[in-house]
C-alpha positions as CSV (number, residue, x, y, z in Angstrom):
1,M,109.3,117.7,137.5
2,G,110.7,115.0,139.9
3,F,112.5,111.8,139.3
4,Y,110.6,108.6,138.7
5,S,111.8,104.9,139.0
6,S,112.7,102.8,136.1
7,S,109.9,100.5,137.0
8,F,107.3,103.2,137.0
9,L,108.6,104.6,133.7
10,L,108.5,101.0,132.2
11,K,104.9,100.7,133.4
12,Y,104.0,104.1,132.2
13,A,105.5,103.3,128.5
14,L,103.6,100.1,128.5
15,V,100.3,101.7,129.3
16,L,101.0,104.4,126.5
17,F,101.7,101.7,124.2
18,F,98.5,99.6,124.9
19,M,96.6,102.9,124.5
20,G,98.0,103.3,121.1
21,V,99.8,106.6,122.1
22,V,103.2,105.0,121.3
23,S,103.2,103.7,117.7
24,A,104.0,100.1,117.3
25,Q,107.3,99.1,116.0
26,L,107.2,99.1,112.3
27,S,110.4,99.3,110.5
28,T,111.7,99.6,106.9
29,N,114.0,96.6,107.4
30,F,111.4,94.3,109.1
31,Y,111.8,91.5,106.3
32,S,115.4,92.1,105.6
33,S,116.4,88.6,106.9
34,S,113.1,86.7,106.7
35,C,112.1,87.9,103.1
36,P,115.2,89.6,101.4
37,K,113.7,89.3,97.9
38,L,110.4,91.0,99.0
39,L,110.7,94.6,97.6
40,P,112.0,93.5,94.2
41,T,109.3,90.9,93.9
42,V,106.5,93.4,94.7
43,R,108.1,96.1,92.4
44,S,108.1,93.6,89.6
45,A,104.4,92.6,89.9
46,V,103.3,96.1,90.3
47,Q,105.2,97.1,87.3
48,S,103.6,94.4,85.2
49,A,100.0,95.4,86.4
50,I,100.8,99.0,85.5
51,S,102.4,98.1,82.1
52,K,98.9,96.3,81.4
53,E,96.7,99.1,82.6
54,T,98.1,102.6,83.8
55,R,95.2,103.3,85.8
56,M,95.8,100.1,88.0
57,G,98.5,102.3,89.9
58,A,95.8,104.7,91.1
59,S,93.5,101.8,92.1
60,I,96.2,100.1,94.2
61,L,97.1,103.3,95.9
62,R,93.4,104.0,96.6
63,L,93.0,100.5,98.3
64,H,95.8,101.3,100.6
65,F,93.9,104.5,101.6
66,H,90.8,103.0,102.1
67,D,92.4,100.1,104.0
68,C,94.2,102.5,106.5
69,F,91.2,104.8,107.1
70,V,89.1,101.8,108.5
71,N,90.4,100.5,111.8
72,G,94.0,101.1,110.5
73,C,96.3,99.5,107.8
74,D,95.1,95.9,108.5
75,G,94.3,94.6,104.9
76,S,90.7,94.4,106.0
77,I,89.6,95.9,102.7
78,L,90.9,92.7,101.1
79,L,88.6,90.4,102.8
80,D,85.5,88.9,101.0
81,D,82.2,88.6,103.2
82,T,81.9,85.5,105.3
83,S,79.2,83.9,107.4
84,S,80.4,85.8,110.6
85,F,80.9,89.4,109.1
86,T,79.9,91.6,106.2
87,G,83.2,93.1,104.7
88,E,84.2,96.5,103.2
89,K,84.1,95.5,99.7
90,R,80.4,96.4,99.3
91,A,80.4,99.5,101.5
92,A,79.4,102.6,99.8
93,P,82.8,104.1,99.2
94,N,84.0,100.7,97.6
95,F,81.1,99.0,96.0
96,R,81.7,99.1,92.1
97,S,84.5,101.5,92.7
98,A,87.5,100.0,94.6
99,R,89.3,97.7,92.3
100,G,92.7,95.9,91.9
101,Y,92.0,93.0,94.2
102,E,93.0,90.4,91.7
103,V,96.3,92.4,91.2
104,V,97.0,92.2,94.9
105,D,96.2,88.4,94.7
106,N,98.9,88.2,92.1
107,I,101.5,90.2,94.2
108,K,100.8,88.0,97.1
109,S,101.3,84.8,95.0
110,A,104.5,86.2,93.8
111,V,105.7,86.9,97.3
112,E,104.3,83.6,98.8
113,K,106.8,81.9,96.2
114,V,110.0,83.6,97.6
115,C,109.0,83.5,101.3
116,P,105.7,81.5,102.1
117,G,103.8,82.6,105.2
118,V,105.9,85.6,106.2
119,V,104.7,88.8,104.7
120,S,101.2,90.2,105.6
121,C,98.7,91.4,102.9
122,A,98.6,94.8,104.8
123,D,102.3,95.3,104.3
124,I,102.1,94.1,100.6
125,L,99.5,96.7,99.9
126,A,101.6,99.5,101.6
127,I,104.7,98.5,99.4
128,S,102.5,98.2,96.3
129,A,101.0,101.8,96.9
130,R,104.5,103.2,97.2
131,D,105.7,101.4,94.1
132,S,102.6,102.5,92.1
133,V,103.3,106.2,93.0
134,N,106.9,105.9,92.0
135,I,106.4,104.1,88.8
136,L,104.0,106.8,87.7
137,G,106.6,109.5,88.4
138,G,105.9,110.3,91.9
139,P,108.3,110.2,95.0
140,A,109.6,107.0,96.6
141,W,109.8,106.6,100.4
142,G,110.9,103.8,102.8
143,V,108.0,101.9,103.6
144,K,107.7,100.9,107.2
145,L,106.8,97.2,107.7
146,G,105.7,94.7,110.1
147,R,101.9,95.0,110.1
148,R,99.8,92.0,110.5
149,D,96.5,91.2,108.9
150,S,93.0,91.6,110.6
151,R,90.8,88.5,110.9
152,T,87.9,90.5,110.2
153,A,86.4,93.5,108.5
154,S,83.7,96.0,109.0
155,Q,81.3,97.4,106.3
156,A,79.8,99.8,108.9
157,A,83.2,101.3,109.8
158,A,84.0,101.7,106.0
159,N,80.8,103.6,105.5
160,S,81.4,106.0,108.4
161,S,85.3,106.3,108.2
162,I,85.9,107.0,104.5
163,P,85.2,110.7,103.6
164,P,82.8,110.8,100.4
165,P,83.2,113.0,97.4
166,T,80.5,115.3,98.9
167,S,82.7,116.2,101.9
168,S,83.2,119.8,103.0
169,L,86.7,121.0,104.0
170,S,86.0,120.7,107.8
171,A,84.5,117.2,107.1
172,L,87.8,116.2,105.3
173,I,89.9,117.7,108.2
174,S,87.9,115.7,110.7
175,S,88.1,112.4,108.7
176,F,91.8,112.7,108.2
177,S,92.2,113.8,111.8
178,A,90.5,110.5,112.8
179,A,93.3,108.7,111.1
180,G,95.9,110.5,113.0
181,L,96.8,113.0,110.0
182,S,96.8,116.8,110.0
183,A,95.0,119.3,107.7
184,K,98.2,119.7,105.8
185,D,98.6,116.0,105.6
186,M,95.1,115.9,104.0
187,V,96.0,118.5,101.6
188,A,99.1,116.6,100.5
189,L,97.4,113.2,100.4
190,S,94.6,114.6,98.3
191,G,97.2,115.1,95.7
192,S,96.9,111.3,94.9
193,H,94.0,112.6,92.8
194,T,96.7,113.5,90.3
195,I,96.1,109.9,88.9
196,G,93.0,107.9,88.5
197,Q,89.4,108.2,87.3
198,A,86.0,109.0,89.1
199,R,82.7,107.6,88.1
200,C,80.0,110.2,86.9
201,T,77.6,109.4,89.9
202,N,80.5,110.9,92.1
203,F,80.9,114.1,90.3
204,R,77.3,114.6,88.7
205,A,76.1,117.1,91.3
206,R,79.2,119.2,91.0
207,I,79.1,119.8,87.3
208,Y,75.3,120.4,87.1
209,N,74.7,122.1,90.5
210,E,77.8,124.2,91.4
211,T,78.7,127.4,89.6
212,N,80.7,129.6,92.1
213,N,83.8,127.6,92.1
214,L,83.7,125.7,88.7
215,D,85.3,126.7,85.3
216,A,82.4,126.7,82.9
217,S,84.3,125.1,79.9
218,F,85.5,122.4,82.2
219,A,81.9,121.7,83.4
220,T,80.8,121.5,79.7
221,Q,83.4,119.1,78.8
222,R,82.6,116.8,81.8
223,R,78.9,116.9,81.0
224,S,79.5,115.5,77.6
225,N,80.2,112.1,79.3
226,C,78.1,112.3,82.4
227,P,74.4,113.0,81.7
228,R,72.1,114.8,84.3
229,A,69.7,112.1,84.9
230,T,70.6,109.7,88.0
231,G,70.9,106.2,86.5
232,S,72.1,107.3,83.1
233,G,75.9,106.9,82.6
234,D,76.5,106.4,86.4
235,D,79.7,104.4,85.6
236,N,81.1,106.6,83.0
237,L,84.6,107.8,84.0
238,A,86.4,110.9,83.7
239,P,90.1,111.8,85.0
240,L,90.5,113.2,88.3
241,D,93.4,115.2,86.9
242,V,92.2,116.7,83.7
243,Q,96.0,117.8,82.7
244,S,97.9,114.6,83.2
245,P,95.6,111.7,84.4
246,T,98.5,109.0,84.3
247,T,101.5,111.0,85.7
248,F,101.9,111.5,89.4
249,N,102.8,115.2,89.6
250,N,101.5,118.5,91.1
251,D,99.0,119.3,88.3
252,Y,96.1,118.4,90.6
253,Y,96.8,121.7,92.6
254,K,97.0,123.9,89.4
255,N,93.6,122.3,88.5
256,L,92.1,123.6,91.8
257,I,93.5,127.2,91.4
258,N,91.8,127.0,87.9
259,R,88.4,125.8,89.5
260,K,88.8,122.4,87.6
261,G,88.5,120.3,90.5
262,L,86.5,117.2,89.5
263,L,85.0,116.2,93.0
264,H,83.2,118.6,95.2
265,S,85.7,117.4,97.8
266,D,88.5,118.3,95.8
267,Q,87.6,121.8,95.0
268,Q,86.9,122.3,98.7
269,L,90.7,122.4,99.1
270,F,90.7,125.9,97.2
271,N,87.6,127.6,98.0
272,G,88.5,130.5,100.1
273,G,89.3,128.4,103.3
274,S,92.1,127.5,105.2
275,A,93.7,125.1,102.8
276,D,94.1,127.7,100.1
277,S,97.6,128.6,101.0
278,T,98.8,125.0,101.1
279,V,97.2,124.3,97.5
280,R,99.0,127.6,96.2
281,Q,102.2,126.3,97.7
282,Y,102.0,122.8,96.3
283,S,100.9,124.3,92.8
284,S,104.2,126.2,92.5
285,N,106.5,123.9,94.3
286,P,106.5,120.2,93.2
287,R,109.3,119.3,95.4
288,Q,107.7,120.4,98.4
289,F,104.5,118.6,97.4
290,S,106.5,115.3,96.7
291,A,108.2,115.6,100.1
292,D,105.1,116.4,102.1
293,F,103.1,113.6,100.3
294,A,105.8,110.9,101.1
295,A,105.9,112.0,104.8
296,A,102.1,111.9,104.9
297,M,102.0,108.5,103.4
298,I,104.3,107.1,106.2
299,K,102.3,108.7,108.8
300,M,99.2,107.2,107.3
301,G,100.9,103.9,107.3
302,D,101.5,104.1,111.0
303,N,97.8,104.2,111.8
304,K,96.8,101.6,114.3
305,P,98.6,98.7,112.9
306,L,98.3,95.1,114.2
307,T,101.7,94.0,115.4
308,G,103.3,91.3,117.5
309,S,100.8,88.5,118.2
310,S,97.8,90.5,117.2
311,G,96.1,89.4,113.8
312,E,97.7,87.0,111.6
313,I,99.8,86.6,108.4
314,R,97.0,85.6,105.8
315,K,97.9,83.0,103.3
316,N,95.0,84.3,101.0
317,C,94.4,88.0,101.1
318,R,90.7,87.5,100.6
319,K,90.0,85.3,103.6
320,P,91.1,84.8,107.2
321,N,93.3,81.6,107.8
């Protein structure tokens, strides 16, 4: 390979940057001088929300996932519909399902009091997701910051980008790949289902129609609160992790090995396919799971952020400025 001039290399780097090949400059100390009280302020507000309702930790984590999978981690999921766009809140994966918006509002208000107009809603969601995991017993990691907020949202993109609970293993791998994540990242991040709840409508087909990879006693247990008939008990809840639904740990993977994955998409990770070995590894090695989960969360948070002069810093997370 020959030598290239510095001007050529600079132009090449700029081209790669604008193509999105080189990730934008997010950093863990982005607000160290502009908002030094940011992290303890967010942590305190998240702790307060989880103390009132343990499930809220899982709900906040899910908001961050569903934000990052739709045109990058840009806070778009938080926007209400306007006259110029239909937002993501009523998209199929989020409607009557995504929750915690009022908690994000409270966290944003607390942050605005200590440093008004400085911190994006996208960054607040990323920090809150980390704190939720850690407060519930999971790992901590340095959250890279510096994202800005989108001025618009897309219901269509949410419908097409977020993998549904009916997904096959290959569909899951494809959806995560579109967000810049590997198959291993996908298995690690699916471990977020160690906390939280799912609605009957999202696991009804599994507990009534699947038999090959479903523990019979588990199915019977879940059917008691999820009637077969569509429209009956659709919103009834069941824990995604039957063993420890409010503690972030590796029980989710043990459940999969015991054929007790609640969602079809969960059990696909342990069904004789390419993900089986990773599930076995995480089920027996909680430290490895925690390390890989944290690394994958950082990687997901790098997905197509708005930086520099793109987007804005929203005053109210629900609407563009």
